[in-house]
N, C-alpha and C positions, 0 to 999 in steps of 0.2 A: 457664698465664696465658692462652693461646689459648683452651682449653678453657673457661675462665670466661668471657671475653670473648664467646666464642659463644652461650654459657646466657643470659648478661647481653641481650645483641643479639637473642635469640630467632631467631639465624639457623641454619641448616643446616648449613654448612660451614664450614671455614676459607677456600674460594675466595669463599662469601657475605659473610663476614665483610670480606674483603679488597675486595670490590666496594663494600659498605656504607660503608668507610672512605673509598675513594678518591672515591664520590659526595659525601659530606658536605664531604672536603677540596675538592672540585672547585670548589663554588659561590664560597667565598672567594677561590679561585686566580681565579674569573672576574672577580670584583669587582676584585681585584688588578690583574689585565691589564687591564682597561678602565680604571683610574686612571691606570696609568703613563704611556700606554697602549702595548699591544704586541699585534698582531695575530696572530703567531705564538703567543704565550703564550695567548691568548684561544682561539685554534683548538684548541690541543692539551687546554686544560682543558674547552673544550666536548666535544670528544670524547670523554674520559674520563667526563665526566658522562651522556654520553649512552649509551654502551657499558655503563657500570656499572647505570644505571637499566633499560635493556633486560634486562641479564643477571638482575638480582631480580627481574624481572617474569615473566620465562621460568620461573625457578625456583622461583616463587610464594612468595616470602621473605616471612615474617610482618611484618618490619620495614617493607614498603611500606605493608600494612595500618596499621600503627602510625603512619606518618607521615601518612597521611590524616587520621587522628585528632586530631592537633596541628596541623592545617591546614596541613601542607606535603605536599598531595597532589600528584598527577601533573600536574595541570593548573597549579598554584602553581609546580612546580618548572621548567616550560616557560615560563610567563609571566615569572618571574625571569631565565630566561637571556635571553630575548626584550629585556625592559628595560635587563639589562646589556650587550646587543648596541647596543642606541640609546646607552646611556651612552658605550661606545668610540667610536662615531661622532661624537660631541660632542666628546669628548676630542681625536680625531684634527682637529678644526677643520673637521668635515664638515657642521655644524649648518646652514651655508647650501647645500648640496649636493644636488641632488635624490633621490641615494640616501637621503639622511636621511628627507625625506618619505615616500619610497617605503616605506621600511621601516615607517614608523609605518603609514602606510596599509593596508600589507600583513597587520600583526599585528593591526589593529582589524577587518579585513575576514575574517581568520582566525578569530579569535575570534567573530566573528560568524556563521560557519558552524558554530560548536561546538554551538549551541542547537539549530538544526533537526537536526543530525545526531545527538545525544543524543536529542532527543524520538523521531524516527525508529525508532532502536535499540529505545527503551524500549517504544515503541507496538508495534513487531514482536513483540518477546520477551512483552509482555502478551499480545497476541493469539493467540501462539502457544501458551501456557500452558494446557492442557486443565483444565477443572473437573473431570474425572475421567482419570487415566491408567492404563492396562490393558497386560498382556502375555497373549497367548495367548488372547485375546478378539477374536474376527473382528467389529471395527468397518467394516473397509476395505469392506464390500458394502454397508454400512447409509448411511454418510456418506462425503461427501468431503472427505478431508484433504490439501492441497496441499503440494508438496516446500517443505523450508525454504529461505531463500535461502541462498545458498553461504557455507560457513563462513567463509572468508575475509573476509565483509562484516560479521559479526557476532562473531567470536572475537576478544576483546582489543580491539574497536574502539575504544575511547576511546585507548588506547595509538597504535594505529595512525593514528588520526586527527591526533593531537598531532604524530607522528614525520614528519606530512608537511611540517613547518616546517624539514625538514632542507635542501631545496632553497633555499629562501629565505635561510636562516641562512648556508649556503655561500657563496651568491651573493654577498650583501651582505658577508661577510668578504673574498671574493676582490676584490671590487670596492674595498674599503677599501685593500686591498694594492697594487692595481695603479693606484688612482686613475683607476677606469674605471667609470662609473653602468652602463653597458650589460649588463655582465654580471650585474650584481647585479637588473636588472630581467627579467633571464631568469630566474634563479632564483625571484624572487617572482611572476613569471607562472605557472611551473610549480607553484608552490604553491598559489596560489588556485584555479589552472584545475583540478587533481587532487583539492583537497578539495571543490569545486564537483561534480566528477564522483562523487567518493564520496556526497555527499547524495544526487544525483539518481538514483543506482543504487539507494537504498533506498527509493525512492517507490513503485514499482510493487508492493511486497510489504505495502503497507497499504491496497489497494485491490482491487476486482473480485475474481476466482476464487482469487487467491494469500491470500486471507484465510479461516483455518480457520471450521467452525461455531460458529454461538454457543453457549453454555452448555446452553440449551434443548434443542437439534437433538442435541447430545453426549449429553447425559442421558437422551433419549427414544431413542437408538440403543443404548445400553448397557441400558435397560429392556426393548427390543425382544430384544437378545442374552439378556438374562435368563430372558425368557420363553421363549425356545425352548431355552436350554441347562438349565433348571430345576435350581438347584443344590440340593444336600440338606445337606451339611455344610460348614461356613464355620469358617475359620483366621483370627481376627480379632487383629490388632497393632498397636500404636502405642508408640513410643518414639525415642529419639535413633538418630542414625546409628551410633553405636557399640554400640547393642542389638541389631544386625540379625542377629546370631548365634543370639539367641532365638526368632526365626521361622525362619532357615535350618535348624537341627536338625529341624524339624517338616516339612522339604519333602520328604522320602522318604516319611516315613509318610502324608502327604496323597496322594502318587502312588499308595500302596497302598489307599488305602480301599475298601470296595466300593460306597459310597453316591458321588455325584456331589460332588467337593470344588469348594470356592471358597477364594481368600484373600483379604482385605480388609485394605488396609492405610492409614493415615492420614496417612503422612507421605512425601514425595516423597523425601526423604534415606534412608528405608527399602527404597524401590522400587529407588532406584538402587544400594544395595548387596546387593540380594536375589541370592542362588546361582540359577544357572538351573535352572529345573523346567519341567515339561510341565503343571501345573495352572493353570488360569486364574487369573490375579489382576487386581485392580482397587484402584487406590490413590483414596481418596476423602477429600482433605485437609477438604472443607467437612461440617461437621456437618448442616445442612440438607439438604443434597445426599445424604447418607446416611440421614436418617431419611426422604427421600422417595423411595429405591430400592426397587425391586419385589424383595423378600425373599420372598414369599409361598409359595415352595416350600421355603425353608430350615427346617430342623427342630432342627438341633444347631449350636451356634455352640461354638467351642474358643478359650479365651483363654491364651496362654502369659506373660502378666505382668498385674500389676494396677497399671493407670493410670487416671486421671480419663476418658480418652475412652471406656474400655468403657461408661459409661453410655449412650453414643448408640447402642449395640448392645443392652445389657442391656433398654432400655424396651421392646423388641418381644416381645410376651407370647406369641405362636405360636411363638416358638423356646425350645428349652431350651439353657441356659446353663451351660457346664463351664470349670473352672478347671485345666488341664493343668501348668501352670509351664512351667520352662525347665531343669530340673536336679534332683536328688535330693541333699539335703544337710541338716545339722543346722542351717544358718543360720536367724535369725528371720525372712527373707523366706520361708521354706518354712511358716510357720504365719502368715502375713500375717491379721489380723481381718478386713479386706475381702472375703477369700474365702466369707465366709457369704452374701454377695448372690447366689452362683451356685447354680443348682439342684442341681449335684452338683461334687465335688471328686474329680479321680482321681488316684490315688497308684500309686509303683511297686509297691511291697509293703506289708506289714503294718507297717512302720516309720513310713510317711507316716501311717497312721491313727493309730497311737500319738501322734506327734508333736501332733496335733491333740487328742487326748483329754487329753495332760498340759498341752498350753498353754490349754486352754480358753478358747476364743477365740470360740465361739459356732456353729462348724461341727459339725453333728449326725452322730454317727456314721452314721446311716442315709443320708446323702447323700454319703459317701466309698466311691468304688469303686477297687479295685485291678486295675490293668492291665498292670502292667509297664512296660519301656522298651522300647520298639520301635527306638529309635535306637541300641539296645546289640548289634544282631542281628549287625554284622560282626565283633565281637569273639569270638575264639576261643577255645577252651576247652582249658587247658593238659593236655598230654599228656606233659611231662616235658620235659627237655634232650635234644633230637634227638643221635643217636649220633655222633660224630666232632666235635661243636662244643663250645667252652666256654660256660658259660651267660654270658647277656646280662643286665645289673640297667639297668634305665631310672632314672634319677633326674629326676623332673619336678617342681622345687618351684613352687609358685604365687608370684605378686608381693608386693611389700611392703604393698599396700592405701593406704588414704586415710589412715591414722594410724600412730604407730608402737608400736603393739601389737607385743610381742616374739613373739606366738604367731601372727601373720601368714602369717610365711614362714620355712622354714629356710636361706634363702640368706645371711642376715647371719651368723648366729652357730653355725650346724652345716654349711654347704654345703661348705667346703673340707676340713673333717673327713670329711663321708660319702665326696667324691671321693676324696680322699687313700687313703682306707682301702680302697676300692673298687680303685683302679688298681694298689695293691701287694698286692692280696690274693694267697693263695698256699693251693690252687691256683689259677690265674688266672681273671678274668672281662672279660667285655667291659661298657663302660661307654659308655651312650647318655644325654647331659645334654640334654635339652629343656625351657627354662625358658619361664614364662609369657610370650606375648608383651608384657605390660605391665612386666616386669621393668625397673627401673631408670628408669622414667619418672617416679615422683616423688621417689624418695630417692636421691640421689648414693652414698650409703653401699652402697646395694642394686647400684646399676650396677657401682660400683667391686668389689664382692663377685662379681658375675656375670662381669665381665672376668678376676678372678682364677682364678675356676672354669674359665673357657675356656680360659683358657693352661695350668692344670694339665692339663687332658684332653687338649689337642694337643699338650703336651710328653710326656705319657705315651705318645700315639699315636706321636709320632715315635721314641720310645725303643724300642717295642714293634717299630716296623717294621725295626730294626737288629738284634733278638734272633733268632738261628738257629733258635730253638725255634717260631717262629710262621712258618709256609710259606706264599706267595703264589702264587696261579695267576694269572700275569700275561696268559695269553692269554684265560681267561676272564674275567677284568674287563676287558680292552680291548674283547671283544665285547659285554660288557652296557654298556659306556659309549657303543659305536656305537649300540646300539639305544636308549640312553636318546635320544640326539641324533635318532633318526629318529621316536620316539615324541612327543618334544616338539615337532618341526617339524609332524609331522601334526596335534597337538593345536592348535598355532597355526594353522595353516590352516584347521582345522574352526571354531574360536572366532573367527577373525579380529582385527582390530585393536581390542579393548576392547567388543565387542557394541554395545551401546547408545551408547558414549561417542563424540560426534563427532556426533551425531544429537540434533535438539532433541525436546523432550516429545511434541509432536503427531506427529513422523515416528514416534520410538519406539512410539508407541500405534498407528499406522496398521500399522507392519511388525513387530510384536513378538510373532507367532506363532511358537513355537520348531518347527523342524525335528526332528521326533520321532527319525526315523533319525539324525540327526547329534547329537542330543542322547545317544540310546543308544551312538554310536560313542564319544563322548566320554569318557562313564562306564567304556566297556569299558579305552579306552587307558588312564586315570587307573589304573584297577586293576592293568593291565599294567605301567604305569612304575611304580608301587610295588614291585611284584614283581622288575622288572630293577634298579631302584635299590638294593635290599637285597644284590643280585648284584654290583655294580659295583665293590665294596671288599671285602677280606677279612672274613671272621665274626669275627676276634678283634681287629679295629681299633675303637678308642676313637671315638667319634663325638658332636661337637655337633651340634644340629639344631635349626635355628629355622626362621622363615617357616611358610608354611600347606602345605609338604610337605617330607616325606611327614607326613600326619595324625597326631594324636595315639593315635587307635585303631590306625594302622599299627605305630606304634612298640609298643604294647600285644602286638600279635600276634608280634612277632619277639623279645620280651623275656622274660624266664624269672622275672622278679620286679621290684618296683619300691620306690622311696623316693619319698615324696611329703610334702606338708602337707594339713592339713584343707581340703579343697575337694571338689567335685562330681568331680574326678580320681580321687578314692579310692574313691568310690561306683561309678564307671563301671569300675574296674579289678577291683573284687571279681566282676564278671560273667566274667572269664575263670577264675577258680577259683586264680589262682597267689598264691605267697607275696608279700607286701606290709609294709613298714615305714612308719610314720609318725614323723615328729619333732615331740616335744613341746618345741617352741622356748621356751615360757614356762616349761617345767620346774615344772609343777604336780604332777607325781608321775605314774605308770603307771597307778594305779588311778583317781585323780581325772579323769585324760585320759579313761579308757576311759568313765566313767560321764556325762562331758561330750558325748563323740561317740561315737554308736552306730557310724559306719564303721569305728572303729579297733578295735573289740572283737574283732577277729579277725586284727590287728595285731603285728608285732615294733614296740613302742615305742622311739623312739631317743630318748636325750637328746642335748646339743647337742656333746658328746664324740665321739658316734656308736660308742661303744665295744660297742653291743648288734648291730652289724652281723653278727657271726659268726653269730649265731642264723639271720638271715636267708638267710644263704649257705649253711649247714647243711642249711636246709630245700630249698633249690635241689638242692643238691648229691647229697641223699638223701631224696627224697619219701618213702620208707616211714617215715623217722624223723621226719617233720614232725610236731610236737605241735598245730599249728594246723589241720591240713587239716580236721578235721572241724568246727572252729569256723566256717571259712571257707565249708563248705556250708551250713551254718545260716543264717549271716549272710548270705549270698547270697539265700537264699530269702526271709529277713526283709525285707531292703532292696527288693529288685528283684521278688519273686514267683516262682511256681514256672518250671521251664523248658518244662512242658508245661501246657496248649497254648501255642505260640509268641505273644512278647506281641502281634505284631500282630494275630494272632486275637482274643486278647482284647480288643484295643483296637476290632477292628471289630464284635465284638459288642456292647461297651458302647456303640458309636454306634448301632447298630439297636436295642438295647433302650430307648436314651434317645428315640430318634426315633420308638420305637412311643407311649413316654408323650408327647411331644408331640402326636403325631397323636389319641391319646386324647382329649387335654384339648382339643384343637380340635374335634374333633366333638362332644365333650359341649357344648360352648361354642355350636357352630351349633344343637345341638337346643333348648338352652335359649332362645336367640335367636328360634328357630322357633318354639317354643311361645309365647313372650311375644309374638310378633308375631299369632300366630293367635287368641291370647286377645283381644288388643288390637283385631283387626279383628271379632271376634263381639260383644264389648262395643260397639262403635260401630255395627254392623249392625241391634241391636236396642235401641233408646233405652229406658233405664231399667230394663235388664238388666245385671245383674252376673253374671259368670262366676267361680265358686270355683276356687280353686288344685288342687282335685281332680276338676275339670271338670263338677260339679254347679252347677244354677243356682238363683239366688233372687231375689226380688223379682217383677217383673210376671210372670204365667202360671204362678206355683208354687201350689200348695194346701194 
């Protein structure tokens, strides 16, 4: 019942639900206490509403946002509490007392201060919102960007301002109880004085040198930097904050380009969710600003998604445009007809080329280039199960999707069968369960299935820990856990408290140049953390893995086989060469399933009963008898391209070749323009003479 109430109220926990209920009940109790009248009861109810309101705001509860949508926002709730306090005074027969008139005057003055306070806060935020936000771009030496106001002045400013009425409310209640107006006027004075000081504290930040430069100066500084840096290859991206992973997956590749890289983003939400990188980043929300930006040195633009805002860059003819996508799969998005607007489409291997040919959406075969998948470089090739270790099987199902198609995920119909057969396998194997982060976000059935699978894995792990066949090296694991704590502390020290969080956009732009040495140390420490993490528990221990760390590819590397669903996870795992199984959750049949999904052609196909898991485990235990080994090698090359040259080398070659095409085109255009200009000038120099396209003259002077 509580979980249902939490879901309906859209709050994050039972504590938030309790706070919401207390706040909702508190206001009727305030009215009742005012009508009775009872100062102690009113005080208690007011305290509950204040505390519950503050708690929900601090937790960022969705309910708070919904209340404002139905005209029960923060200001209204404070106003109602103050009106009920005036009603309490009237019911206490204090309507002729000075404290009554003082309370009314106080609240009128207090709300009179809200308007300038809100206007100043909004003006400061607007003026400090940059037309272009950057990272790793040196604007600090070109324009003066002043410090932001102290965070305590702007963070949750409306809530802070409204809570200043606490002094007046407390003073008035105490005055009503002890029948002395003096204490009430002390509280009133404090509220009005502090609120006035709050407004005055904001005034300096809307004048003089504390105002950031205007848009024209900022854009000129960006163009000046671009003229000095001379970027050659741009990764262009637009999308919602939830799609930030699509650009994050290309950051490492951009850092390894032979040409000068630049990342152009169109939404601030993407910039705020961008992973750390050493590549210069420019976020340009305005289309006009982007179209006026000096990108004259750029020769290649890479696009990770097909979105409408791509047109703002596609319009530039001096650049060659390439669709690189954000994953390799048989989904319809991989053959979007929009792709034909690009000069080239880059795919991982032959499979991508064939998809476009079969789809017949207008992408010419000559415009497709196979470049491999540079992101898959961290995935290690399988060398068999290490001596003395039991095999590890990774179960990495995808989520339920936006509809109820039974083929979306194995979680619902097959998940428990898969895990049950794996944890009871004989000879034993270790199970790593890493579900998709979105699992259970839409479907309560999927969430329940995930919880049952999690419980099953943890129960099996607890039972195995008491089995004498499985030996634990307690000292080694204790040492590894100590190392983990040390590494995490050092990473926290290097990363700081949230990076750009706590700084406004202007400050983040001014100070957003990454410390390369620190960036490299963090990357090294994360790799070290991953190694130590796997040593911090026994190699036979079943494990449920959620969250960002360890990463999916790290799970690939410690596993000897994988069970998954149709998704890009399967295509990526194929890079390891390890045995894998894919669940035909819709049970269309193995042959039909393989015909419809290229990535499963070398997989063990599982039904929802998971009875076929034995084939996968046999291949892991005896690689020499693996009937699908050669099929996996062929499929790997077909999907992802050859191992040699390395994918990043293929990618760099493709960038260089296309940049040469762009330069050739631009030189040709300049030559034609120069020839046309010369022809026009010559024709204008001798009136009545015409110059032919071949350079011969006719008209006056010919015979």
